[in-house]
N, C-alpha and C positions, 0 to 999 in steps of 0.2 A: 456479117462487116465487122473489125476491128473499129471500136472509137475510142476517143480520149478518155471517156469513164470507165472504159473497160480497162486499160493501160493504169489508171489509177485505182481502179477495185483491185486490180493486182495486189496492192499494198496491203489492202485490208485483208485480202485473203491469208496474210502472214501472223493476222492477232493470234497469239497464243494466250490460254487462259493462264493465272499464276502461277497456278502447280503443275503448266506443262512447259513453262520455260527451260529452254536446255542451253549447253554449252557448247559451242565449235570451234577447233584450231586447226589453222591451216598452218603448216610449216615447211619452209623449202632448207633445200641443202646444195652446196656443191660437189659432183662426186669426180673426183681426179683420178687420175693414173698414177698408182702410189710408186713407179721409179721416176716418172720424168715431170709427177704433179702439174701433168696440164690434163684440160678437159677432154672427156671421151668423146669422142664422136659418135655418131648415129649407127653407121656401117660398117666400123673398124670391127676387126676379129675380138670378141669379148667385151664389144661394144653397148652400147646405151639399147640397140635392139635384141642384143642377145640377153642381155640384162631382165628387158623387161618378158621376152619369151620365156625367161627362169621363172620369173612369176606366174607366168599362166602355168606353168606346170606346179605351182605350188598351190593353186587353186582359185588364182587369181581371174577375172574374166578381162578379156582384151577389147579396146575400142579401137577403129581402124579410122584413120584419116579420110583416104579415097581410093584405097582397094584395101585388099585382103592382107596386105605383105606390110605396111608401114603402120605398126602399134605407136599409138600415142599415147595410151590412158590404158589404165586398170582400175577395175572396181570390184569389190568384197562387201556383199550386204551394203552399210552405207558411207563406208571408206570407199576414197577414189586416190589414185595416185597417176598424178601429170606430169608432163613434163615441160618445163619453161624455156623461153627460147635458146639459151646458150648450153642448156643438157644439165640444168639445175633439175632436180627431182623432188615434187610437193607431193605431200602427203593431206588431203582435204578430209578430214576425220568425221565420223558419225557426229549426230546432235546428239549429248549425253546429258546425264543428270546432274554430276558432280565433278568436281576438280581430280577427284580420286581414280574417276573412269578415264576421265580424257587425259591424264597423267602414266596410267596404263596401257592406253591406247597408242600413245606418243613412243613409250618404252617398248614396246611390242613392236611398231613398226621399224623404230630405230635399229632393234635387237635383230629383224627379220633385215633388213637392207644389209647388216653388217655382215648377217652370217654368208651371205655372198661375195663378200670382198675378198676373201682369198680366192675364189674361185676364179673371180673376174679381174682380179689384180687392182681394187681401188681402194681409197680413203674418203669420207664423208665431213664435209668442213659445214660448220655452223657460223658463217657471218654475213654482215651486212653487206660487204664487197671483198671480193675474192683480193686479198692481200700483194699478190706482188703480178699479176696477168695483166694484159692488155685486152682491148676490145676486140682486136683483131687474132687475139687467141681462143678466142669462144668459138667453136662451130654454131650455124642455126640449124635448129632440130626441123625437118620435114614436114612442117604442119603447114597447111594452107591459111589458117589465120595469120600466123605471124608473117609470111610473106607479104600478105596486106599491110600488115602492121610496120612491118620493116623499110618499105616504102613511103607509107604515110607520115612515119617519123621523120624521116630528112627534111621534110616541107614545114614541120611546125615546131622544131626545136633542134638544141644542138647535141643533148646528152640521150636522146631518147635509146639510141644502140647500146649507151653504156647501160642504162638503167636494165633493159631487155637480158643483157648478156651475163653484166658484170655483177647483178646484185642477186639478194638471198633476205625475204621477209618472214617474220612469222604473226600472223594474224589471230584477233578470235572475233568470233560470230556472236552476237549477242540478240535475244528475243525479244521482243514488245508485246505488251498485254493491253493494249490501247492506242489509238492515233496520239491521245494526248501523252502517255509512256514514252512512244517513240520520239515525239519531240524532246521532251526533257533529256532521254537517254543521247540522241543524237548532238544537243546542244554541249551537255557534259562531255561527251566523246570529243567535240571539236576545242571546245576549251582545254582537256587534259591531254590532247593530242603531242604536243611540243614536249609537255612532262613526261611523256614516256617514253618520246624521241630519246630525251635527257638519259634517263634512269637507264634504258637499255640499248644503247648507243655502242654500237660495236663494229664499227668500218673505218678506222682511223689512218689505214695506210692507202698509199695509193702506188702501184708498182713497185714496192720494195722500199718503199720509203714513207716517212711520217707525212701525211697531209696536213693541210690546215683546218681537216673536219675533224670531230669525233665522230659524225654520221656522215661519211662522204656519197652513203647513199641515199640520205636527204636529199643532197646538194644534187645529184643526178635528175632527180625526181623536179627538183624547181626549175629545170631547164629542157623538160620533156615535153610537154604539150600543154597549154595553158587553156585551151578550151576545156579540159576534161581532168583537169587535176585541182591540186590546192584545198582551201579554207571554206569555198561556198557559202559567203559570208551570208548569203538570203536565210538559210536555215534561223538565224537569229532573229529574222523579221517578224513583226507582229500578224499572225495569221498563218505563217508557216505551217503546213501542213502535207497530208500526201499528195494531194492536188498539186502544191509549187512545186513539189520534187519533181513530178512527173512535166511540170512545164521548164523545167530544169534541162530532164533528160531527153524531152523533145527536140530541143534547140540545139545540143550536141552533136558534132557531127559523125555520122555511123562509119565503121567498119567495113561491115559485110552483115549478110544474109547467106543462109545456107540451105539449101536445095536438094536432094539425092546423094547427101556428102558433099557436096561440091559449094565452096566459100564463092558468092559473088561480091566484088567489089563494089561498096557504097558509098566510098570516101567523098564523091561528090555533094550528098546528099543528107543532110540533117534527120532523125526518123521524123520530126515533123510535115518535110517535103513527100518522105515516105508514105504516112498516113494519109496524107491530103493529095496524094496521087502525081505529085509533082515531079517523081523521079521518074522522068516519061522513058526513059530507054530500059527502066526495068519494069516489067509489068505483072509481078507476084502479087497476090493477094498478101495484106499483112496480117499474120498470126503472131500469138501471145508468145511463142516459142521467140519470134523475132526480137521480142520486145525483151525475153529473160536474156537474148544473147546479147542485146545492145546494152544492157544495164551493165554486164559483166566488162564494158569497155569503156566506163566511165571510171576514174581514177583518183576521186578526192581521198582527203587524210582520212576521212569516215564516209562511208557510203550505206546505202539504204537499197534493198531488194526484199526479199520477205523478211530478212532478219538486218540487223545492222551489223557493221564491220569496219572494226577499228584498222586502219593499215598504216600507222606508222612509226611502227619498231622495227627495227634491224634484227634480223635472223640470230641466233644466239646459241651458246653450246648448251649442255644437253642440261645443267642443274638450272638456268636460267629458262627452259623453253616452256617447263610447268610455273614458272613465276609471272608470265605474262599473261595468261587468263586469270590466274590467282588477283594479279593487280586489279584488272576492270572486274571480274565477277563480283570483289568483295566491294566494290564501289556501287555498280549497276543494279545489282539483285536487292536490294534492301532501300526502301525508301526514307528513311530516317538518314541512312548514310548518304544518300543522295542528297537529300536538303541539307547537313552538314556542308557538302563539297559545295554546293550551288551557294550557299552563303560565303564561302571563302573566294569563289569567284564572282561575286556579286559587285557591277561595276566593270566587269574586264569591257574591254570595247574591242570593235575590230582591228582598228591600230596595233590594241594590245597581243590580240592573237597574232596579227601579222608579223610583228616584232619578235615574239619568241620564234616563230614557224622559220624566221629567215637569223637570228642568232644562236639558235639552241642548237642546230648540225654543225655551228663551230665551236663555241662556248661550253655545250653539254651543261653540266649541273652547277657550272662555275657562272653561268650568265645571271647578271643583275639583274632584276625584275619587281620593280614595287618596293625599294628599299629592302631587297632580301635576295638570297641567291636560290635558283633552281632547286638546290638540293635540301634547302629548309621546304621549300614547298614538297617535294617529293616525300620527303620524310614526315610530313603532316599529311600527304594523301595515303601515304602507304600505314599508318596507325589508323586512318579509318577504313582502308580497304580491309585490315586486319581484322577490326572490330567487326565490320559485314560478316566476314568468313566465318568468325566466331558466332554470332547470330544464328547462321544458316545452320548450323548442328548439322552438318554432314560427315560422317564418322566413315574412317577407313574399314575395310573388310572385316579387320579384326578387334574394330570398335575403339581401336589404341589411340588414333590421330585425329584432330578435325582438319577442314582442309587448309588452316595455314600452313603446315606441313608443308605445303609447296611453296610458301614465302619465304624459304631460310636462305635459299641463294641472295635473291633480291635484299633480304635483312641485312646480309653478312656485307654486301656491296655500300647501302646505305648508310649502316654504322661507320663505316671506314672511307664516305664521302667519294667513292668512287662508282663510276660505273664500268662495262666490260673494256671501253673505250682508253679509259684512263688507266687501267689495269695494264692493258697491252703496250700501251704508251710507255709506261714504267718498265715495264720487262725489257722493252726494245733500246732504253737507254741506260740500263742495267746488266741483268744478266745474261739477255739475250747478244749482248754486243754488237747494238746497232743493227741487226740481222732480224726477217722477217719468219728465217728459214724454221726456227723451233716451231712457229706453230704448226707446223703440218706432224711434228711429233706428239705437242702438250694437247693442241685443241681439237683433233677429230673426235668425232664419236667414237 
């Protein structure tokens, strides 16, 4: 019989030695019909299902939803390709040793998907929000999980469907080597999450026009589901540990449990209800797999599983996908650099973090904070991250480059004082003639 201690022990089992800490990246992209620029549906000719079946012929192993016909995911080694609710495709990368390997993995994945684009007549776009389409333009993917989420989102927020179907993100997964290390990294992630939002903001358009946001995607998240999103301020409380995160997760409403490939709606109950036998119409015995599944349905800006995951960044184009993990690894995998960042963030309050989380999606790098602009802090953190990467001394295969090579796109942006969103807005107002259509020529993968 599973107990609360077992659920907390799950996090302890994620502890790695300092020599075994790895890097994981997850990146999403829109897949659109090359001619109509509309999302591709699941069952149409040359649609999502046909594309996934082509991957199977290339050596990927399929996963099915509720039958042997509906492919919803693919696996090869420790890499996985999954479907987001509106047909966005996500690569969940393998845990790798260095940024050269993660960038090579990203390149190989994008090249493999692009190699199918002529046959299946699609383009790939990496942005935080698709710049022209409405929420109703996107289909729903045939996943039982999303059927439950779709219904529940209508009850708890106003923009949940927009988040599910209109957005893409890139995420970075970070290991911890002790409970204390987890606490330090978690707090730094939550202090810097808005800085990263500003640096990589890449969703300024809404249905063909400039919105009032640099990261419209972040705005959608603010209106999705308050029970499971946001800044989880208890992480900064004295005494925070694995058990306290367990307490948090126990009290968040569930989405589902799975049995024999069937998803059972559990939205009436918290995991605590389920654990303590109060889900009277559900008679299943609680499993660790139920807990693992539940943890994937919590969506704070940074979250804990058997590793830490930063979730605050818009999806970006090719040259910045590798900069996103580089920024975080340079800071979080060197204790001296972590201490330097902690010193900068010393005294930041819950109200400070909430201010940044609210204002950065609108003003981006120009957000005023403590007598500075975020661009100044971003440049400061960039320099520290770069120093951390140099200290790691991880060289490319030919021995020519260290990991700072993957910061080049980010460095150029910060030197120019702009985010991807700022660059897009400038092009929209000048060379693009107030049109978003050039995006589908200039910014596709």
